[in-house]
C-alpha positions as CSV (number, residue, x, y, z in Angstrom):
1,M,22.5,-11.6,0.2
2,L,22.2,-8.0,0.7
3,G,21.0,-7.7,-2.8
4,I,17.8,-10.1,-1.2
5,F,17.6,-8.4,1.9
6,R,16.9,-4.9,0.1
7,Y,14.3,-6.3,-2.0
8,L,12.3,-8.1,0.1
9,L,12.2,-4.5,2.6
10,A,10.5,-2.9,-0.5
11,L,8.1,-6.3,-1.0
12,A,6.7,-5.5,2.8
13,V,6.6,-1.8,2.1
14,A,4.7,-2.6,-1.5
15,A,3.2,-4.9,0.6
16,S,1.9,-3.5,3.5
17,H,0.7,-0.4,0.7
18,L,-1.3,-2.5,-1.2
19,W,-2.9,-5.0,1.1
20,S,-4.1,-3.0,3.8
21,E,-5.4,-5.9,5.6
22,A,-2.1,-7.2,5.7
23,T,-0.4,-4.3,7.7
24,W,1.2,-6.9,9.8
25,L,3.6,-7.2,7.0
26,G,5.5,-4.3,8.7
27,G,6.2,-1.7,6.0
28,S,7.0,0.8,8.6
29,Y,9.8,-1.2,10.2
30,A,10.9,-2.3,7.3
31,V,11.4,1.5,6.5
32,F,13.4,1.6,9.8
33,C,15.9,-1.2,8.1
34,F,16.2,0.5,5.0
35,Y,17.8,2.9,7.2
36,L,20.0,0.9,9.1
37,V,20.9,-0.8,5.2
38,S,21.8,2.9,4.6
39,G,24.0,3.5,7.6
40,Y,26.0,0.6,7.0
41,L,26.8,1.7,3.3
42,M,27.1,4.7,3.7
43,A,29.5,4.2,6.8
44,L,31.5,1.7,3.8
45,V,31.8,4.4,1.6
46,L,32.6,7.2,3.6
47,N,35.7,5.2,4.8
48,E,36.9,3.0,2.0
49,V,35.7,4.7,-1.6
50,Y,35.6,8.7,-0.5
51,A,37.7,8.8,2.4
52,G,40.3,11.1,0.9
53,Q,40.3,15.0,1.1
54,G,38.5,17.0,-1.8
55,D,36.2,13.5,-2.0
56,T,33.0,15.2,0.1
57,W,31.3,16.5,-3.1
58,R,32.1,13.0,-5.1
59,Y,30.1,11.2,-2.1
60,L,27.6,13.8,-2.4
61,A,26.8,13.9,-6.4
62,N,26.8,10.0,-6.6
63,R,24.0,10.1,-3.8
64,A,22.0,12.6,-5.7
65,L,22.4,10.3,-8.3
66,R,21.4,7.4,-6.9
67,I,18.1,9.2,-5.2
68,Y,17.0,11.4,-7.6
69,P,17.0,10.4,-11.1
70,P,14.9,7.3,-10.2
71,Y,12.5,9.3,-8.0
72,L,12.1,12.2,-10.4
73,A,10.9,9.9,-13.2
74,V,8.3,8.0,-10.9
75,M,7.3,11.2,-9.9
76,L,6.5,12.3,-13.5
77,V,4.9,9.3,-14.2
78,S,2.5,9.2,-11.2
79,V,1.8,12.8,-12.1
80,V,0.8,12.0,-15.7
81,A,-0.9,8.7,-14.3
82,A,-3.1,10.8,-11.8
83,A,-4.2,13.0,-14.6
84,L,-5.1,10.8,-17.0
85,F,-7.2,8.1,-14.2
86,A,-8.5,10.8,-12.2
87,A,-11.9,9.3,-12.8
88,H,-10.1,6.0,-10.7
89,M,-8.7,8.1,-8.0
90,D,-11.6,7.5,-5.6
91,Q,-10.9,3.9,-5.5
92,G,-9.9,2.8,-1.6
93,V,-7.1,1.5,-0.6
94,A,-7.3,1.4,2.9
95,P,-9.9,2.3,5.5
96,G,-10.6,5.9,5.3
97,L,-8.0,6.5,2.6
98,S,-8.4,6.6,-1.5
99,M,-5.5,7.2,-4.2
100,H,-6.1,10.8,-3.8
101,H,-4.4,10.4,-0.5
102,V,-1.3,8.9,-2.1
103,F,-0.9,11.0,-5.5
104,N,-1.3,14.2,-4.3
105,Q,-0.9,16.6,-7.2
106,P,1.0,19.6,-6.7
107,G,-1.2,22.7,-6.3
108,N,1.5,25.5,-6.8
109,W,4.9,26.4,-7.6
110,Q,6.1,25.8,-4.2
111,D,4.9,22.0,-4.6
112,W,6.6,21.8,-7.5
113,L,9.4,22.9,-5.8
114,G,9.6,20.9,-3.0
115,N,8.2,17.9,-4.9
116,I,11.6,17.9,-7.5
117,T,14.2,19.0,-4.8
118,L,12.6,17.0,-1.8
119,L,13.1,19.9,0.2
120,Y,10.0,21.1,1.8
121,P,8.3,22.0,4.8
122,T,5.8,19.2,6.0
123,E,2.9,20.4,4.3
124,T,4.2,19.9,1.5
125,S,2.0,17.2,-1.0
126,L,3.9,15.0,-2.7
127,A,3.0,13.1,-5.8
128,V,5.0,10.2,-4.5
129,S,4.1,9.9,-1.1
130,Q,6.4,7.5,0.3
131,G,9.2,9.8,-0.9
132,W,9.5,11.4,2.8
133,S,11.7,8.9,3.8
134,L,13.6,10.2,0.8
135,R,13.8,13.2,2.8
136,V,15.2,11.4,5.9
137,E,17.7,9.4,4.1
138,R,19.3,13.0,2.6
139,V,19.4,14.7,6.1
140,Y,21.6,11.3,7.6
141,Y,24.2,11.3,4.1
142,L,25.1,14.5,4.8
143,A,25.1,14.1,8.4
144,M,27.0,10.8,8.2
145,I,30.3,12.9,6.6
146,L,30.9,13.8,10.0
147,L,29.7,11.4,12.2
148,V,31.2,7.9,10.6
149,R,34.6,8.1,10.0
150,H,35.5,7.8,13.8
151,L,34.7,5.1,15.7
152,W,34.3,6.8,18.9
153,R,31.9,9.7,17.2
154,V,29.6,6.7,16.1
155,V,29.6,5.2,19.1
156,L,28.3,8.9,20.9
157,W,25.5,9.0,18.1
158,V,24.2,5.7,19.1
159,G,24.4,6.3,23.2
160,L,22.7,9.6,22.3
161,S,20.2,8.1,20.0
162,V,19.2,5.2,22.4
163,V,18.5,8.4,24.7
164,Y,16.6,9.8,22.8
165,A,14.2,6.7,21.8
166,I,13.8,6.3,25.5
167,Y,12.9,9.9,26.0
168,L,10.3,9.3,22.9
169,D,8.8,6.4,25.1
170,Y,9.0,8.0,28.1
171,S,7.1,11.2,26.7
172,E,4.5,8.8,25.3
173,A,5.5,10.6,21.8
174,S,3.6,9.5,19.0
175,F,4.3,6.7,16.4
176,Y,4.9,9.6,13.7
177,H,7.8,10.7,15.9
178,R,9.3,7.4,16.8
179,Y,9.0,6.8,12.9
180,A,8.7,9.2,10.6
181,S,10.6,12.0,11.9
182,I,14.0,12.5,11.1
183,S,15.3,13.0,15.0
184,G,13.4,9.7,15.6
185,A,15.2,7.7,12.4
186,S,18.8,8.5,14.0
187,I,18.9,5.2,16.2
188,A,18.6,3.5,12.7
189,F,21.4,5.1,10.9
190,A,23.3,4.8,13.9
191,V,23.4,1.4,14.1
192,G,23.6,0.8,11.2
193,A,27.0,2.9,11.1
194,A,28.1,0.7,13.9
195,L,27.8,-2.4,12.1
196,Y,30.1,-0.8,9.8
197,H,32.8,-0.4,12.4
198,L,31.8,-3.7,14.3
199,R,32.3,-6.0,11.2
200,Q,35.9,-4.2,11.2
201,R,36.9,-6.1,14.1
202,Y,34.5,-9.1,14.4
203,S,32.7,-11.4,12.0
204,L,29.5,-14.0,12.7
205,A,30.0,-17.6,11.9
206,G,27.8,-19.1,9.0
207,W,25.1,-20.5,10.8
208,H,24.2,-17.1,12.0
209,L,22.5,-16.3,9.1
210,P,20.0,-18.8,8.6
211,V,19.3,-18.4,12.6
212,A,19.2,-14.4,12.3
213,A,17.0,-14.3,8.8
214,A,14.0,-16.9,10.5
215,L,13.8,-14.3,13.6
216,F,13.8,-11.2,11.5
217,F,10.8,-11.9,8.8
218,A,9.3,-14.2,11.8
219,H,9.2,-10.5,13.9
220,L,7.9,-9.0,10.9
221,L,4.9,-11.7,10.4
222,L,4.1,-12.2,14.2
223,A,3.5,-8.6,15.0
224,P,-0.4,-8.4,14.5
225,A,-0.5,-5.1,17.3
226,H,1.6,-3.4,14.7
227,W,-1.0,-0.9,14.7
228,T,-2.7,-0.7,17.5
229,D,-4.0,2.6,19.2
230,G,-3.6,1.3,22.5
231,V,0.1,1.1,23.9
232,Q,0.3,-2.9,25.3
233,R,2.7,-3.9,27.4
234,D,1.1,-7.5,28.7
235,G,3.1,-10.6,28.0
236,L,5.3,-10.4,25.4
237,Q,3.0,-7.9,23.0
238,W,6.0,-4.9,23.8
239,M,8.2,-6.6,21.2
240,F,5.7,-6.4,18.5
241,T,3.5,-3.1,18.6
242,A,5.0,-0.5,17.1
243,R,3.7,2.1,19.9
244,T,6.2,0.3,22.5
245,Y,9.4,-1.4,21.5
246,G,8.3,-3.3,18.2
247,L,10.1,-0.8,15.9
248,Y,13.2,-1.1,17.9
249,V,13.2,-5.2,18.9
250,N,13.2,-5.3,14.6
251,L,15.2,-3.0,14.5
252,L,17.9,-5.1,16.3
253,L,17.0,-8.2,14.9
254,G,17.8,-6.5,11.4
255,A,20.8,-5.9,12.7
256,Y,21.7,-9.2,13.6
257,L,20.6,-10.0,10.2
258,M,22.6,-7.5,8.7
259,F,25.7,-8.5,10.3
260,A,25.0,-12.2,9.7
261,I,24.8,-11.3,5.7
262,V,27.9,-8.5,5.9
263,S,30.0,-11.4,7.6
264,S,29.2,-14.2,5.3
265,A,31.8,-14.2,2.1
266,E,29.7,-14.3,-1.0
267,K,31.1,-16.2,-3.6
268,P,30.1,-15.6,-7.3
269,G,27.6,-17.2,-8.3
270,K,23.8,-17.8,-9.7
271,L,22.5,-16.5,-6.4
272,S,25.1,-13.9,-6.5
273,S,24.1,-12.9,-9.6
274,F,20.0,-13.2,-8.7
275,G,20.8,-11.4,-5.6
276,K,22.4,-8.5,-7.6
277,I,19.3,-7.9,-9.4
278,L,16.7,-8.4,-6.9
279,G,19.0,-5.6,-5.0
280,D,18.9,-3.2,-8.6
281,V,15.1,-3.5,-8.9
282,A,14.2,-2.7,-4.9
283,Y,14.7,0.8,-4.7
284,A,12.4,1.2,-7.9
285,I,9.8,-1.2,-6.4
286,F,9.8,1.2,-3.5
287,L,9.1,3.9,-5.1
288,V,6.3,2.9,-8.3
289,H,4.4,0.4,-6.4
290,W,1.4,2.9,-6.3
291,V,1.8,3.5,-9.9
292,V,1.4,-0.1,-10.7
293,A,-1.5,-0.3,-8.6
294,L,-3.2,2.6,-10.2
295,V,-2.8,1.5,-13.6
296,L,-4.1,-1.7,-12.7
297,V,-6.8,-0.5,-11.4
298,A,-7.7,1.6,-14.2
299,A,-7.2,-1.2,-16.5
300,G,-10.3,-3.2,-14.6
301,V,-8.0,-5.0,-12.3
302,P,-10.6,-5.2,-8.8
303,F,-8.5,-4.0,-6.1
304,Y,-10.1,-5.9,-3.0
305,D,-10.4,-9.3,-5.0
306,R,-6.9,-10.0,-3.4
307,A,-6.8,-13.4,-5.5
308,Y,-6.3,-12.2,-8.3
309,F,-4.8,-8.2,-7.7
310,L,-2.1,-9.1,-5.6
311,P,-0.3,-12.0,-8.0
312,V,-0.9,-9.6,-11.2
313,A,0.6,-6.6,-8.9
314,F,3.4,-8.7,-8.0
315,V,4.3,-9.6,-11.7
316,A,3.5,-5.8,-12.8
317,L,5.5,-4.2,-10.2
318,N,8.3,-6.3,-10.6
319,L,8.2,-5.3,-14.7
320,A,7.5,-1.9,-14.1
321,A,10.5,-1.7,-11.5
322,L,13.1,-3.3,-13.7
323,A,12.3,-0.9,-16.7
324,I,13.3,1.7,-14.5
325,Y,16.2,0.4,-13.2
326,L,17.3,-0.6,-17.4
327,L,15.9,2.6,-18.5
328,V,16.6,5.3,-15.9
329,E,19.1,3.5,-13.2
330,K,21.7,2.0,-14.8
331,P,22.5,4.4,-17.3
332,V,23.2,6.7,-15.3
333,N,25.5,4.2,-13.0
334,E,27.7,3.7,-16.0
335,R,27.7,7.1,-17.7
336,L,27.7,9.3,-14.6
337,R,28.1,7.2,-10.4
338,D,31.0,5.1,-11.9
339,R,32.9,7.4,-13.4
340,I,32.9,9.5,-9.8
341,R,33.3,6.9,-8.0
342,H,36.8,6.2,-9.5
């Protein structure tokens, strides 16, 4: 089930980018829930897989091999695609945005170094524009070595993150600082780590899973003021609007769903195998969806003919993601990551 959850989050990100009229699908909320999943999984592996002395380097090596090979492959493909299909880079993708804004060609060696390492100042142009979130993930992969192995540290981390989120609201911070900054993302990773420790002590009954899933995805779909410029606090608007507390309400609903998923005893079977396949391609979907869109536009598929473009893009995106998994991720997992893990 966790694989299915990750796959749907990746699709939400891709859909919110490729279907500009449907930003209410909540791509940014989905990214925050990716952070939640990472917080849980990193707490799990640091307490159960890399818990011994000297395991820190194995953990860091495994994380690097998880992030960089698929990312670097898609970065290279993005640079090549932007060069080959330069004539189509003026294609609009949203009001005021074109393909030029999502395929930022590195202009000098510093840009190339920043793109390759994801160690970059904020002004660096990324060929994989959504790669900024990997920079956030990498910071917390390091921080969680110190934060997640003791319950009291996790509780303190959650408390400080909540206080910081309240401060952001009090100071009327921009949505960028709540969502895209390293400090703003702290609450999502912290809640994910807390879920791991909570799962060691408690579990939810099976009926929570469909209820949690309905609440979470209903919130994603019913956030019509997701990108509103004004701060809406009338009625229940604050529950959905990103500029108020919509981001945090969705995070809590995602945490409820995550807790229900990890509480359910998943039995081996067709659903389990299917969920694993979807989870395997989720990262590649997150990385490659803009490349797929550019190739389809260059092939003559009209971007704004939604009834035509979106089904074709869905099929092409899944095929491209599966290819990245089979050609890049799976060999790295089998030849390197599994050896490091064991």
